[in-house]
MOPAC internal coordinates of N, CA, C and O (Angstrom, degrees):
PM7 1SCF
backbone

  N    0.0000 0     0.00 0     0.00 0    0    0    0
  C    1.4535 1     0.00 0     0.00 0    1    0    0
  C    1.5323 1   110.56 1     0.00 0    2    1    0
  O    1.2310 1   120.99 1   142.56 1    3    2    1
  N    1.3291 1   115.71 1   -37.44 1    3    2    1
  C    1.4615 1   119.53 1   179.25 1    5    3    2
  C    1.5276 1   111.57 1   -63.02 1    6    5    3
  O    1.2310 1   120.64 1   143.26 1    7    6    5
  N    1.3335 1   116.38 1   -36.74 1    7    6    5
  C    1.4598 1   120.18 1   178.50 1    9    7    6
  C    1.5196 1   111.17 1   -64.50 1   10    9    7
  O    1.2310 1   120.41 1   140.80 1   11   10    9
  N    1.3331 1   116.83 1   -39.20 1   11   10    9
  C    1.4628 1   120.93 1   178.45 1   13   11   10
  C    1.5233 1   110.72 1   -64.58 1   14   13   11
  O    1.2310 1   120.33 1   134.65 1   15   14   13
  N    1.3148 1   116.97 1   -45.35 1   15   14   13
  C    1.4649 1   121.02 1   178.73 1   17   15   14
  C    1.5284 1   110.19 1   -63.11 1   18   17   15
  O    1.2310 1   120.20 1   140.08 1   19   18   17
  N    1.3362 1   117.22 1   -39.92 1   19   18   17
  C    1.4590 1   121.15 1   178.19 1   21   19   18
  C    1.5235 1   110.69 1   -63.46 1   22   21   19
  O    1.2310 1   120.15 1   136.82 1   23   22   21
  N    1.3446 1   117.31 1   -43.18 1   23   22   21
  C    1.4590 1   122.00 1   179.21 1   25   23   22
  C    1.5303 1   111.38 1   -63.46 1   26   25   23
  O    1.2310 1   120.73 1   133.22 1   27   26   25
  N    1.3276 1   116.21 1   -46.78 1   27   26   25
  C    1.4655 1   121.22 1  -179.05 1   29   27   26
  C    1.5239 1   110.22 1   -65.13 1   30   29   27
  O    1.2310 1   120.22 1   143.41 1   31   30   29
  N    1.3099 1   117.19 1   -36.59 1   31   30   29
  C    1.4614 1   120.81 1   179.59 1   33   31   30
  C    1.5302 1   111.61 1   -63.46 1   34   33   31
  O    1.2310 1   120.29 1   149.94 1   35   34   33
  N    1.3107 1   117.06 1   -30.06 1   35   34   33
  C    1.4647 1   121.52 1  -179.52 1   37   35   34
  C    1.5339 1   112.57 1   -77.08 1   38   37   35
  O    1.2310 1   119.64 1   163.60 1   39   38   37
  N    1.3276 1   118.29 1   -16.40 1   39   38   37
  C    1.4639 1   120.87 1   179.87 1   41   39   38
  C    1.5189 1   110.79 1   -69.06 1   42   41   39
  O    1.2310 1   121.03 1   -34.34 1   43   42   41
  N    1.3107 1   115.63 1   145.66 1   43   42   41
  C    1.4490 1   122.53 1   179.78 1   45   43   42
  C    1.5376 1   109.98 1   -75.59 1   46   45   43
  O    1.2310 1   120.36 1   -45.03 1   47   46   45
  N    1.3325 1   116.91 1   134.97 1   47   46   45
  C    1.4675 1   121.63 1   179.94 1   49   47   46
  C    1.5267 1   111.68 1   -58.81 1   50   49   47
  O    1.2310 1   120.62 1   139.97 1   51   50   49
  N    1.3234 1   116.42 1   -40.03 1   51   50   49
  C    1.4697 1   120.69 1  -177.75 1   53   51   50
  C    1.5292 1   110.25 1   -61.75 1   54   53   51
  O    1.2310 1   120.36 1   138.23 1   55   54   53
  N    1.3141 1   116.92 1   -41.77 1   55   54   53
  C    1.4629 1   121.25 1  -179.75 1   57   55   54
  C    1.5345 1   110.21 1   -64.62 1   58   57   55
  O    1.2310 1   120.31 1   134.99 1   59   58   57
  N    1.3109 1   117.02 1   -45.01 1   59   58   57
  C    1.4633 1   121.04 1  -178.40 1   61   59   58
  C    1.5299 1   110.65 1   -64.67 1   62   61   59
  O    1.2310 1   120.00 1   134.79 1   63   62   61
  N    1.3174 1   117.61 1   -45.21 1   63   62   61
  C    1.4657 1   121.05 1   179.32 1   65   63   62
  C    1.5270 1   110.28 1   -66.23 1   66   65   63
  O    1.2310 1   120.18 1   140.35 1   67   66   65
  N    1.3233 1   117.25 1   -39.65 1   67   66   65
  C    1.4583 1   120.77 1   177.96 1   69   67   66
  C    1.5273 1   111.28 1   -63.03 1   70   69   67
  O    1.2310 1   120.35 1   140.85 1   71   70   69
  N    1.3153 1   116.94 1   -39.15 1   71   70   69
  C    1.4648 1   120.70 1   175.41 1   73   71   70
  C    1.5302 1   111.22 1   -62.06 1   74   73   71
  O    1.2310 1   120.37 1   138.17 1   75   74   73
  N    1.3181 1   116.90 1   -41.83 1   75   74   73
  C    1.4633 1   120.74 1   179.39 1   77   75   74
  C    1.5228 1   111.48 1   -64.31 1   78   77   75
  O    1.2310 1   120.58 1   137.59 1   79   78   77
  N    1.3209 1   116.50 1   -42.41 1   79   78   77
  C    1.4633 1   120.93 1  -177.60 1   81   79   78
  C    1.5265 1   111.19 1   -70.38 1   82   81   79
  O    1.2310 1   119.96 1   142.18 1   83   82   81
  N    1.3154 1   117.68 1   -37.82 1   83   82   81
  C    1.4613 1   119.87 1  -176.85 1   85   83   82
  C    1.5259 1   111.39 1   -89.06 1   86   85   83
  O    1.2310 1   119.97 1   106.01 1   87   86   85
  N    1.3078 1   117.66 1   -73.99 1   87   86   85
  C    1.4588 1   121.37 1  -176.39 1   89   87   86
  C    1.5223 1   111.95 1   -69.02 1   90   89   87
  O    1.2310 1   120.22 1   144.47 1   91   90   89
  N    1.3098 1   117.18 1   -35.53 1   91   90   89
  C    1.4614 1   120.50 1  -177.80 1   93   91   90
  C    1.5150 1   113.90 1   -69.07 1   94   93   91
  O    1.2310 1   119.76 1   153.06 1   95   94   93
  N    1.3177 1   118.05 1   -26.94 1   95   94   93
  C    1.4647 1   121.33 1  -178.50 1   97   95   94
  C    1.5247 1   113.84 1  -110.83 1   98   97   95
  O    1.2310 1   119.43 1   168.11 1   99   98   97
  N    1.3273 1   118.69 1   -11.89 1   99   98   97
  C    1.4657 1   121.19 1  -176.71 1  101   99   98
  C    1.5203 1   111.02 1   -67.62 1  102  101   99
  O    1.2310 1   118.22 1   -33.25 1  103  102  101
  N    1.2957 1   121.00 1   146.75 1  103  102  101
  C    1.4604 1   127.61 1   -21.18 1  105  103  102
  C    1.5217 1   110.20 1   -64.66 1  106  105  103
  O    1.2310 1   120.43 1   -26.61 1  107  106  105
  N    1.2881 1   116.78 1   153.39 1  107  106  105
  C    1.4620 1   121.30 1  -165.89 1  109  107  106
  C    1.5185 1   115.60 1   -82.16 1  110  109  107
  O    1.2310 1   119.36 1   166.91 1  111  110  109
  N    1.3062 1   118.83 1   -13.09 1  111  110  109
  C    1.4629 1   119.16 1  -176.04 1  113  111  110
  C    1.5181 1   111.11 1  -131.95 1  114  113  111
  O    1.2310 1   117.45 1   -80.94 1  115  114  113
  N    1.2673 1   122.47 1    99.06 1  115  114  113
  C    1.4652 1   130.10 1   -17.59 1  117  115  114
  C    1.5271 1   109.30 1   -77.03 1  118  117  115
  O    1.2310 1   120.03 1   -18.70 1  119  118  117
  N    1.3218 1   117.55 1   161.30 1  119  118  117
  C    1.4713 1   119.41 1   178.90 1  121  119  118
  C    1.5269 1   111.55 1   -57.40 1  122  121  119
  O    1.2310 1   121.18 1   -46.29 1  123  122  121
  N    1.3156 1   115.36 1   133.71 1  123  122  121
  C    1.4630 1   121.78 1  -175.94 1  125  123  122
  C    1.5262 1   111.80 1   -61.23 1  126  125  123
  O    1.2310 1   120.55 1   143.95 1  127  126  125
  N    1.3169 1   116.55 1   -36.05 1  127  126  125
  C    1.4642 1   119.63 1  -179.01 1  129  127  126
  C    1.5180 1   111.28 1   -64.27 1  130  129  127
  O    1.2310 1   120.31 1   145.47 1  131  130  129
  N    1.3294 1   117.00 1   -34.53 1  131  130  129
  C    1.4638 1   120.91 1   177.98 1  133  131  130
  C    1.5264 1   109.81 1   -65.36 1  134  133  131
  O    1.2310 1   120.58 1   137.18 1  135  134  133
  N    1.3374 1   116.49 1   -42.82 1  135  134  133
  C    1.4624 1   120.60 1   177.62 1  137  135  134
  C    1.5253 1   111.05 1   -61.09 1  138  137  135
  O    1.2310 1   120.39 1   134.07 1  139  138  137
  N    1.3204 1   116.86 1   -45.93 1  139  138  137
  C    1.4694 1   121.06 1  -177.47 1  141  139  138
  C    1.5280 1   111.51 1   -67.10 1  142  141  139
  O    1.2310 1   120.21 1   140.53 1  143  142  141
  N    1.3266 1   117.21 1   -39.47 1  143  142  141
  C    1.4742 1   119.70 1   176.95 1  145  143  142
  C    1.5230 1   110.49 1   -65.99 1  146  145  143
  O    1.2310 1   120.37 1   142.24 1  147  146  145
  N    1.3182 1   116.91 1   -37.76 1  147  146  145
  C    1.4612 1   121.18 1   176.46 1  149  147  146
  C    1.5272 1   110.41 1   -62.99 1  150  149  147
  O    1.2310 1   120.62 1   136.76 1  151  150  149
  N    1.3313 1   116.42 1   -43.24 1  151  150  149
  C    1.4617 1   120.57 1   177.21 1  153  151  150
  C    1.5260 1   110.99 1   -62.74 1  154  153  151
  O    1.2310 1   120.18 1   141.15 1  155  154  153
  N    1.3331 1   117.25 1   -38.85 1  155  154  153
  C    1.4605 1   121.92 1   179.50 1  157  155  154
  C    1.5223 1   110.78 1   -63.78 1  158  157  155
  O    1.2310 1   120.73 1   135.67 1  159  158  157
  N    1.3291 1   116.21 1   -44.33 1  159  158  157
  C    1.4635 1   120.74 1  -179.54 1  161  159  158
  C    1.5262 1   111.04 1   -64.92 1  162  161  159
  O    1.2310 1   120.53 1   140.89 1  163  162  161
  N    1.3342 1   116.60 1   -39.11 1  163  162  161
  C    1.4688 1   121.33 1  -179.16 1  165  163  162
  C    1.5177 1   112.90 1   -78.98 1  166  165  163
  O    1.2310 1   120.01 1   168.25 1  167  166  165
  N    1.3430 1   117.59 1   -11.75 1  167  166  165
  C    1.4550 1   121.14 1  -179.38 1  169  167  166
  C    1.5201 1   112.91 1    84.01 1  170  169  167
  O    1.2310 1   119.86 1  -162.08 1  171  170  169
  N    1.3209 1   117.88 1    17.92 1  171  170  169
  C    1.4562 1   122.10 1  -178.62 1  173  171  170
  C    1.5196 1   113.41 1   -96.67 1  174  173  171
  O    1.2310 1   119.88 1  -174.01 1  175  174  173
  N    1.2883 1   117.84 1     5.99 1  175  174  173
  C    1.4623 1   121.98 1  -178.60 1  177  175  174
  C    1.5257 1   108.07 1   -88.51 1  178  177  175
  O    1.2310 1   120.51 1   -96.66 1  179  178  177
  N    1.3234 1   116.63 1    83.34 1  179  178  177
  C    1.4575 1   120.18 1  -172.62 1  181  179  178
  C    1.5234 1   113.90 1  -116.60 1  182  181  179
  O    1.2310 1   119.96 1   152.89 1  183  182  181
  N    1.3160 1   117.69 1   -27.11 1  183  182  181
  C    1.4669 1   120.01 1  -178.31 1  185  183  182
  C    1.5278 1   110.08 1   -82.48 1  186  185  183
  O    1.2310 1   120.46 1   -34.36 1  187  186  185
  N    1.3319 1   116.73 1   145.64 1  187  186  185
  C    1.4669 1   119.94 1   178.97 1  189  187  186
  C    1.5384 1   112.96 1   -57.75 1  190  189  187
  O    1.2310 1   119.87 1   144.35 1  191  190  189
  N    1.3225 1   117.85 1   -35.65 1  191  190  189
  C    1.4673 1   120.26 1  -179.97 1  193  191  190
  C    1.5296 1   110.78 1   -65.00 1  194  193  191
  O    1.2310 1   120.39 1   147.27 1  195  194  193
  N    1.3291 1   116.86 1   -32.73 1  195  194  193
  C    1.4631 1   120.46 1   177.43 1  197  195  194
  C    1.5263 1   110.97 1   -68.11 1  198  197  195
  O    1.2310 1   120.27 1   138.80 1  199  198  197
  N    1.3221 1   117.08 1   -41.20 1  199  198  197
  C    1.4630 1   120.89 1   177.13 1  201  199  198
  C    1.5257 1   110.67 1   -64.72 1  202  201  199
  O    1.2310 1   120.94 1   138.89 1  203  202  201
  N    1.3512 1   115.81 1   -41.11 1  203  202  201
  C    1.4566 1   120.02 1   177.58 1  205  203  202
  C    1.5310 1   110.48 1   -61.28 1  206  205  203
  O    1.2310 1   120.63 1   136.22 1  207  206  205
  N    1.3304 1   116.40 1   -43.78 1  207  206  205
  C    1.4633 1   120.80 1   178.00 1  209  207  206
  C    1.5273 1   111.78 1   -60.78 1  210  209  207
  O    1.2310 1   120.51 1   138.27 1  211  210  209
  N    1.3169 1   116.63 1   -41.73 1  211  210  209
  C    1.4585 1   120.54 1   179.12 1  213  211  210
  C    1.5240 1   110.89 1   -61.89 1  214  213  211
  O    1.2310 1   120.63 1   135.32 1  215  214  213
  N    1.3200 1   116.40 1   -44.68 1  215  214  213
  C    1.4696 1   120.45 1   179.26 1  217  215  214
  C    1.5321 1   110.56 1   -66.97 1  218  217  215
  O    1.2310 1   120.53 1   135.90 1  219  218  217
  N    1.3350 1   116.60 1   -44.10 1  219  218  217
  C    1.4592 1   120.91 1  -178.19 1  221  219  218
  C    1.5253 1   111.89 1   -62.11 1  222  221  219
  O    1.2310 1   120.12 1   131.68 1  223  222  221
  N    1.3170 1   117.38 1   -48.32 1  223  222  221
  C    1.4585 1   120.59 1  -177.29 1  225  223  222
  C    1.5346 1   112.62 1   -82.36 1  226  225  223
  O    1.2310 1   120.36 1   163.02 1  227  226  225
  N    1.3256 1   116.93 1   -16.98 1  227  226  225
  C    1.4578 1   120.73 1   178.64 1  229  227  226
  C    1.5184 1   113.66 1   -89.02 1  230  229  227
  O    1.2310 1   120.31 1   157.89 1  231  230  229
  N    1.3329 1   117.02 1   -22.11 1  231  230  229
  C    1.4616 1   121.20 1  -177.08 1  233  231  230
  C    1.5296 1   113.30 1   -55.82 1  234  233  231
  O    1.2310 1   118.78 1   133.86 1  235  234  233
  N    1.3339 1   119.93 1   -46.14 1  235  234  233
  C    1.4727 1   118.29 1   179.78 1  237  235  234
  C    1.5243 1   112.99 1   -60.71 1  238  237  235
  O    1.2310 1   120.24 1   145.18 1  239  238  237
  N    1.3257 1   117.14 1   -34.82 1  239  238  237
  C    1.4614 1   120.42 1   179.95 1  241  239  238
  C    1.5241 1   111.25 1   -71.28 1  242  241  239
  O    1.2310 1   120.38 1   143.06 1  243  242  241
  N    1.3239 1   116.89 1   -36.94 1  243  242  241
  C    1.4663 1   120.76 1   175.44 1  245  243  242
  C    1.5255 1   109.61 1   -65.47 1  246  245  243
  O    1.2310 1   120.83 1   139.33 1  247  246  245
  N    1.3226 1   116.02 1   -40.67 1  247  246  245
  C    1.4608 1   120.77 1   177.41 1  249  247  246
  C    1.5249 1   110.71 1   -61.76 1  250  249  247
  O    1.2310 1   120.04 1   137.95 1  251  250  249
  N    1.3278 1   117.52 1   -42.05 1  251  250  249
  C    1.4646 1   121.47 1   177.56 1  253  251  250
  C    1.5270 1   110.93 1   -63.21 1  254  253  251
  O    1.2310 1   120.39 1   137.56 1  255  254  253
  N    1.3191 1   116.85 1   -42.44 1  255  254  253
  C    1.4606 1   120.84 1   177.75 1  257  255  254
  C    1.5263 1   111.12 1   -62.15 1  258  257  255
  O    1.2310 1   120.35 1   136.53 1  259  258  257
  N    1.3290 1   116.93 1   -43.47 1  259  258  257
  C    1.4674 1   120.50 1   177.51 1  261  259  258
  C    1.5275 1   111.54 1   -64.23 1  262  261  259
  O    1.2310 1   120.50 1   143.67 1  263  262  261
  N    1.3208 1   116.64 1   -36.33 1  263  262  261
  C    1.4694 1   121.12 1   177.98 1  265  263  262
  C    1.5348 1   110.24 1   -64.11 1  266  265  263
  O    1.2310 1   120.52 1   138.88 1  267  266  265
  N    1.3224 1   116.62 1   -41.12 1  267  266  265
  C    1.4753 1   120.50 1   178.04 1  269  267  266
  C    1.5280 1   110.46 1   -66.68 1  270  269  267
  O    1.2310 1   120.46 1   138.80 1  271  270  269
  N    1.3293 1   116.72 1   -41.20 1  271  270  269
  C    1.4651 1   120.22 1   177.84 1  273  271  270
  C    1.5356 1   110.21 1   -62.91 1  274  273  271
  O    1.2310 1   120.56 1   137.74 1  275  274  273
  N    1.3318 1   116.53 1   -42.26 1  275  274  273
  C    1.4715 1   120.16 1   177.61 1  277  275  274
  C    1.5084 1   111.39 1   -60.64 1  278  277  275
  O    1.2310 1   120.33 1   140.21 1  279  278  277
  N    1.3202 1   116.97 1   -39.79 1  279  278  277
  C    1.4650 1   121.13 1   178.15 1  281  279  278
  C    1.5309 1   110.76 1   -63.80 1  282  281  279
  O    1.2310 1   120.74 1   137.02 1  283  282  281
  N    1.3271 1   116.20 1   -42.98 1  283  282  281
  C    1.4702 1   120.25 1  -179.66 1  285  283  282
  C    1.5311 1   111.39 1   -66.94 1  286  285  283
  O    1.2310 1   120.15 1   140.71 1  287  286  285
  N    1.3258 1   117.32 1   -39.29 1  287  286  285
  C    1.4616 1   120.94 1   178.81 1  289  287  286
  C    1.5358 1   109.77 1   -66.11 1  290  289  287
  O    1.2310 1   120.88 1   140.34 1  291  290  289
  N    1.3138 1   115.92 1   -39.66 1  291  290  289
  C    1.4607 1   120.85 1  -178.64 1  293  291  290
  C    1.5269 1   111.80 1   -65.56 1  294  293  291
  O    1.2310 1   120.03 1   148.79 1  295  294  293
  N    1.3183 1   117.54 1   -31.21 1  295  294  293
  C    1.4723 1   121.53 1  -178.88 1  297  295  294
  C    1.5154 1   111.65 1   -72.37 1  298  297  295
  O    1.2310 1   120.01 1   154.99 1  299  298  297
  N    1.3242 1   117.59 1   -25.01 1  299  298  297
  C    1.4629 1   120.07 1  -176.70 1  301  299  298
  C    1.5020 1   112.05 1   -72.84 1  302  301  299
  O    1.2310 1   120.10 1   180.00 1  303  302  301

């Protein structure tokens, strides 16, 4: 786990935010991640392509969350 936090900490903030804005929100009307999360909550996320889409569009947001956690751990 420490290696993952170390790796994420080395990533540039601009790159992570840019990934969230582009891949994390694409297509922009409405954001694909919002649709997939809605499908997940409703239990309609059943096809493999839907799961792949959720992982693909959710990855930048998970990376951003890990980057914030790394920052908080580093401050302690």
